[in-house]
C-alpha positions, 0 to 999 in steps of 0.5 A: 882554794884547790885542795892540797893532795900533800901539806907540811906543818912545822911547829917547834922543831917538829915537821909533819908531813899529811897525805890529805886524799880521804876520798881516795883513803889517801891512795896516791897518784904520780902527782901526790908522789911528787908533793910528798918527795918534794916535802920529806926532802925539804924536811931532810935538808931543813935545820930546824926540823929536828923531827919528821912525822909522815901522817895521812888524814885521820882514818886512813894512812894511805890504801897504796898506788891509785890504780884507776888513775894510773891505769886511766890516764894518758900516759902507756900504763908501764910508762906510769908504773916507772913513773911512779915507782921511780917517785916512791924510791926517792921519798923511801930514799928521804926516810931512810937517809935524813939525819934525823927521826922519822915517825910514821903515824898510822890510823886505818889501812896502810896498803901495797906503797902504803904499807912500804911506805910506813915501814920506812918510818924510823918509828911506826906508833899505828892505832888499834885500826891500823891494818897493813898488807903487802897487797901487791901480790893480789894485783898481780905486782911485784912489792915496792917501796923498799918492802923487799929491804924492809920487811924481812929486816922486820919480821923475819925471812919466813913471815915476809914470805908469808905476808908478800904472797899472800897478800893477808892483812895485819891488823892491830896488836897484831902487827906489833907483835910481829914487829910492824909497828913500834907500838900500837895504841887505842885511836884516841891515844894516837896524837897524843902520843905520837907528839909525846915521843917527837917532842922527846926525840926533838929535844934529844942530841941531833948529831948523835941520833943521826950518826946512830941511825947511819950506823944502823941502816949500814949495819942491816948491810952486815958489815960489822967492821964499817959499823964499828968505825962509823961508831967510833968515830961518831962518839969522837964527835959526839965530843968534839960538837959538844953533845956529850959534855952537855949529856954528861954534865946534866947527868952529874947534875941531876938535870935533864940535858938541853941540846937544842942550841948545840 
């Protein structure tokens, strides 16, 4: 049976998408990107999936683009570069725009596109052996995968320039300190921490979280009035759809709210 380079698993409202090329440290070729875009799109549109986790098989998140595959293929290099970056765009767009939380679970290297793929998660949980690098400059490339947009908003303008101009690695706890990771935990705790977080989010008010995610990303473009209007509409919708009623009643009754059937 042929090995799947990307596979998805569903478990009680949580969809986990895994890159499965351990022999290449989960480096992605064009076919891998197409499969990843397909799985991400399906997860985004799946009403039963309330949370999405993106991971690599243990030991590596993703070493980025598989340059060897791209350079030695039948297609001209320029054409392959365009195809792969367009496919990468679709993946990042799905992650940012889907109306549900996306957690990236980073164990080992997250390099180049793999780095920006990790950073596109709404929450980035990494192990102590995680290593992030915007390595593009070392092979004569500009950033891709939304790095030029995401990175300065996470670490600030000056640090972003340092990371993209040097391609240096940021390892372990340092990634958490400068804002690349939400949390960095021991390797042995990574699965447990991610699973506990995913279950917590899965129990949350999905419509309210979707509206908040959309407003936060809109806010990154600097239009305060648009965000204020989005927040107002989201609050009204929360009352209409029953999430606020359940949340308020649970608070007054001193119990955990149950948003799953709303």
